C-alpha positions in Angstrom: -66.0 67.2 -5.8 -64.4 68.0 -9.1 -60.6 67.8 -9.6 -58.8 71.1 -10.0 -58.1 72.2 -13.6 -54.7 71.4 -14.9 -52.6 74.4 -16.0 -51.5 73.0 -19.4 -55.1 72.5 -20.6 -55.6 76.1 -21.8 -57.4 76.7 -25.0 -55.3 77.4 -28.1 -54.5 81.1 -28.8 -55.6 82.8 -31.9 -53.0 83.8 -34.5 -52.6 87.5 -34.2 -49.9 88.2 -36.9 -49.3 87.0 -40.4 -46.2 84.9 -41.1 -43.2 86.8 -42.3 -42.3 86.1 -45.9 -39.6 88.3 -47.3 -38.5 88.2 -50.9 -39.3 84.5 -51.6 -39.5 84.9 -55.3 -36.7 83.2 -57.3 -34.2 85.6 -58.8 -33.9 84.0 -62.3 -35.4 81.3 -64.4 -32.8 78.7 -63.3 -34.0 78.9 -59.8 -37.7 78.3 -60.6 -37.5 74.6 -59.8 -35.9 75.0 -56.4 -37.9 74.9 -53.2 -37.9 78.2 -51.3 -40.8 78.1 -48.8 -39.8 76.2 -45.7 -41.9 75.4 -42.6 -40.4 77.0 -39.5 -41.5 74.1 -37.3 -39.9 71.2 -39.2 -37.7 72.8 -41.9 -39.3 70.9 -44.8 -40.6 72.5 -48.0 -44.2 73.7 -48.2 -44.6 74.0 -52.0 -47.5 72.2 -53.6 -45.3 69.6 -55.2 -43.7 68.5 -52.0 -46.9 68.5 -49.8 -49.2 66.7 -52.3 -50.0 63.2 -51.1 -48.3 60.5 -53.1 -50.3 57.6 -54.7 -49.1 54.1 -55.0 -47.2 53.4 -58.2 -49.1 52.0 -61.2 -48.3 51.4 -64.8 -49.9 50.5 -68.1 -48.9 47.1 -69.5 -49.8 45.0 -72.6 -49.3 47.8 -75.2 -51.0 50.4 -73.0 -54.2 48.3 -72.6 -54.2 47.2 -69.0 -53.6 49.3 -65.9 -51.5 47.5 -63.4 -52.3 49.0 -59.9 -52.9 47.8 -56.4 -56.6 48.4 -56.5 -57.0 46.6 -59.9 -55.0 43.7 -58.4 -57.5 43.5 -55.6 -60.5 43.8 -58.0 -59.3 41.0 -60.2 -57.9 38.6 -57.5 -61.1 38.8 -55.4 -63.5 38.5 -58.4 -65.0 41.9 -57.7 -64.7 42.7 -61.4 -67.4 40.2 -62.0 -69.7 41.8 -59.5 -69.1 45.2 -61.0 -69.7 43.8 -64.5 -73.1 42.3 -63.4 -74.1 45.5 -61.7 -73.1 47.5 -64.8 -75.1 45.4 -67.2 -78.1 44.6 -65.0 -78.9 48.0 -63.6 -80.5 50.9 -65.5 -78.7 53.7 -63.7 -77.2 56.2 -66.1 -75.6 58.4 -63.4 -71.9 58.9 -63.1 -71.8 57.5 -59.6 -73.6 54.2 -60.4 -73.5 51.2 -58.1 -71.2 49.4 -60.6 -68.4 51.8 -59.6 -68.8 51.3 -55.9 -70.8 48.0 -55.3 -70.0 47.8 -51.6 -71.3 51.4 -50.9 -74.3 51.8 -48.6 -75.2 55.2 -50.0 -76.5 54.2 -53.4 -79.9 52.9 -54.2 -80.9 49.2 -53.7 -78.2 48.7 -51.0 -79.9 45.7 -49.5 -80.4 44.0 -52.9 -76.8 44.6 -53.8 -75.4 43.2 -50.6 -77.8 40.2 -50.8 -76.6 39.5 -54.3 -73.0 39.7 -53.2 -73.7 37.5 -50.2 -75.3 34.8 -52.4 -72.5 35.1 -55.0 -69.9 34.7 -52.2 -71.2 31.1 -51.7 -70.0 30.3 -55.3 -67.1 32.7 -55.3 -65.6 32.7 -51.8 -62.8 35.0 -52.9 -65.3 37.9 -52.7 -65.0 37.6 -48.9 -61.4 38.8 -49.2 -62.4 42.1 -51.0 -63.0 44.3 -48.0 -59.9 43.2 -46.1 -57.8 43.5 -49.2 -59.1 46.9 -49.9 -58.2 47.9 -46.4 -54.7 46.6 -47.0 -54.4 48.7 -50.1 -55.5 51.8 -48.2 -53.0 51.1 -45.4 -50.3 50.6 -48.0 -51.3 53.9 -49.6 -50.9 55.7 -46.3 -47.6 54.0 -45.5 -46.2 54.8 -49.0 -47.3 58.4 -48.7 -45.7 58.7 -45.3 -42.4 57.3 -46.6 -42.2 59.1 -50.0 -43.6 62.6 -49.4 -40.7 65.0 -48.8 -42.7 68.1 -47.8 -44.1 69.5 -44.6 -46.9 67.6 -42.8 -47.3 69.9 -39.9 -50.9 70.4 -38.8 -52.4 73.9 -38.4 -49.2 75.8 -39.2 -48.9 78.6 -41.7 -45.5 80.0 -40.6 -43.2 80.0 -43.6 -39.6 81.2 -44.0 -37.6 81.7 -47.1 -34.5 79.7 -47.9 -31.5 82.0 -48.0 -29.6 82.1 -51.3 -26.3 81.0 -49.7 -28.1 78.1 -47.9 -29.3 76.5 -51.2 -26.2 74.3 -51.5 -26.1 73.2 -47.9 -27.8 69.9 -47.1 -28.5 70.6 -43.4 -31.5 72.3 -41.9 -31.5 76.1 -41.7 -31.9 76.1 -37.9 
């Protein structure tokens, strides 16, 4: 005998009306840098600058010759740069997406040969074994940094937008 259906498990309803946006254009050139489109659910800005995911900081060092980033730190500290160099020089692929760019990928050609080579090389360079966990840590750090630094709306499946009133521009509190 099947359990009775729960009342709260109804399918989501379709959106029947468009969100109301009234006079959301800035009045003059001074107000172009201000954020006018706010999410009705959370009250955060929905402009492209505020909702674009943030990447981990990186900088150029040594007279603009070396990129100092988290992924480059992982590549050099785990000796993956050597593997990429060997694949770059020893393969004859002229495609943009060659195996030298993504040596741990399973989608490119000669997957078994690449993984066999990296396994054999890890006996001499055991730091290669740290590459996948370190790359996972970089991706987790990227997600945490984005979560902490992105000021805009992150609501899922919402297109309701309201305009910030001109008198509310100076107030720091939410418009609700």
